[in-house]
N, C-alpha and C positions, 0 to 999 in steps of 0.2 A: 504493500500500500504506500509505503514511504517513497519507493521508486517512482510510482505513478505521480505522486505530488511533486517530486522534483522535476519530472518530465513536463508537467503542466506549467510549472514556474518558468522553465526554460522556453517553452512555447510563448508565454506571455512577454518575456523580454525580447524575443525575436520579433514579435509583432510590434513592440514599441520602436525597435530599430527601423523596421520597415515604414512605419507611419512617420517617423522623424525624417527619413530620407524622401518620402513622398511630399512632405510639406515644402521642401526647398527644391524640388525637382524643376520647377518653372523659373527659378531665380538664376540670375547670372553670377551674383555675388552671394556667398553663403555667410550667415551670421557666425560670430565667434562662438556663441552658445551651442551651435550645432555640433562643433567638434568636441567640446567638453562633454556634452550629453552622450554623444556617440561613443566616446572613449569609455565613459562610465558603464554604459550598457554592454559594450563589448567585453569589458573586464568581468562584469557580472556573469555573462554567458560563459566565458571561459572557466570561471570558478565553479559554476553549476555543472558544467560538463565534467570537470575533474572530480567533483564529489560524486556524480552519478557513476563515473567509471570505477571509483573506489568501492562504492556500494555493490556494483555488479560483480567485482572480483571477490569480495567477501561472500556474497551470496553463492557464487560458483564454488568456492572452496568448501562452504558449509554443505552444499549438496553432494560434493564428491566424498566428504567424510561420512555422510549418512549412507551413501551408496556402498562404500567399502565396508561399513559396519554391517549392512544387510548381507553382503556376500559372505563375510566371515561367520555370521550366525547361521547361514544355510549350509556351508561346507563343513563336514565333521572333521575334528582334529584327528591326526594320524595316531592310531593306537600303538602303544609300545609293545614289543614282543614279550610274551609271557616267559618267565624263567621256569626252568624245570623244578618240579616239586622236590626231587632228590638232590641235595647239595653235592653229593659225591659225583653223580652223573654230570651235573653242571660243571664241576671242576675238571672232569675228564674231557669234556667237550672243549673247554677253553685251552687245556694243555695240548690237545691234538691240533687245534687251530694255530696255536703259536708255533708248534713244531713244524707244521706244514709251511708256514710263511718263512721260518728260518731255513728250511731245506731248499725252498725256491731261491732265496737270496744267495745261499752258498753255491748252488749249481750255476747261477748266473755269474758269480764272481770268481769261480775256480778257473785256473788256466786250462787250456785244452789238453795238455799232456798229463794232467792229474785225473785219475779215475775215482770219483767219490763213491762211497758205499751207501747203500740204502739203510738209513738208521732204523727202519722198522723190521725188515726181513733179513738184513745182513747180506743182501745180494749185491753183486758188482753192477754198477750202473754204467752203461756204455756212454762214452762222451758224445756230446752233440756233434753231428757232422758239420764240417765247415761249409758254408755257402760259397758259391763262386765269387761273390763280392769280398768275403773275408780272405779267401785264398789269394785273390788279386792284391789285397792290402798287404798280406804277409810276404808275398814274393817281392824281393827288391827290384826296383825298376832299373833297367839298363839304360844309362844315359850315354848317348854317343858322344865321342870327343868333339870338342869345339874346333872347328877349322875355319880359318879366315878365308872368306870368299876371294877368289882371284878377280881383281878389278878388270873390268872390260875396258880396253882402250879403244875408243872409236877411231876408225881409220881416217887418216888425214885426207882432207878434200884436195883433190888434184886440181890445180889451176890450169886453165887453158894455156897452151903454148903461145908465147908472145904477148900475153895479157899483162898489163902493168897496173899497179895501184894508182887510182885516180882520186883527185879532189874535184868536187863539183865546180865547174867553171863559174857558176853563178856566185859561189862563195868567194872566189878569187877576185872577181871584178867588183870594185867599189861602187857605191851609189853614184858618185860624181862621174866615174868612167862610163857607167851605163847610159847616162844622159848624153855624154859626148859621143860614145860609139853609136848610139841610136840616131843621133843627128848627123854625124859626119860619115859613118860607114853604111848605115842601113836606111838612109833617107827618111828618118823619123818613122819608120815602120817597126813598131815594137814587136808585133807578131813575128815578123821575119827574123828579128834579132833573137827572140826567145827560141824559135824553131832551130836557128843555126847553132845556138849554144847547146840545145838538147842533142842535136846530131853530133856535135863535136865531143860531147861527153861519152858517146858510144864508141869513138875511135880508140884503138888499142895502142897507138903510139903517136908521138909528135909528128913523125913523117907522114903518116896517113891523114892526120888532121890538116897538115899543110896541103896535101893533095886535094882534100875536100874543099878547102878555101879556093885553090886555084881553079877547081872545076866550076864553082858556083859564083865566084866574084872576080872582077877585074880590078883588083886593088893594087895600088902602087906601094911596093914594099918599103920604099924610102919615106913614105908619108909618116908623120909623127903618130897619128892616131892608129894607123895600121901597125906600126912598130909597137905601140903600147898594147894593142890587142893581142899581138903575137907573144909578147912578154907574159901577159896573163895566161895565155894558153900553155906556155912552157911551165909556168908555176903549177898548173893543174896536174902535171905528170910527176909522180914521186918515184925516184929511183930505188 
């Protein structure tokens, strides 16, 4: 009943908050009192929610305890085993149980080469046969000797006959020389200059590079720019 009353109070405060907001819904500027009243109502709603939650938890715990008590009252308690009427027979039973447990422990702890005797009949007990897993554990493992692997030496790459180490001609020619060569030797045709440098990089010797120049260009060897270009070409070949 108390929970229903708290829930009804919660509903009343929520209604007050709704009515308060509806009163100022048509206004552009809200009064200061609206905020203070709204804060008070909101705090009250939060407190009532917290109290309702605590009451629900207590009620749930109470119902769980009552349910457990009902289950325990229905299920009968486990009856204890009756002792033998004769004390001597009870003592014999306990001694036999203890001797049986002791015999099992001794059989488990005894080494395989020892043959235990039966404490009751005096007979020789056969040792437990070893399982394949135990035999594998008892047999010493043969570890092969460690040998250092022979390092594999990759075969040397054969260089083509007559091929010479080269430096990219583009790296030898400076930026200023590129402008001069493009203007004076290639008639401002940058594509022609780049293609010529690419073709000269493919030549295997300085002599074949000069043959390429003679076949494609009619340059005056005594010209300063031609001489500078040939000098850069020589530097691209590494002896």
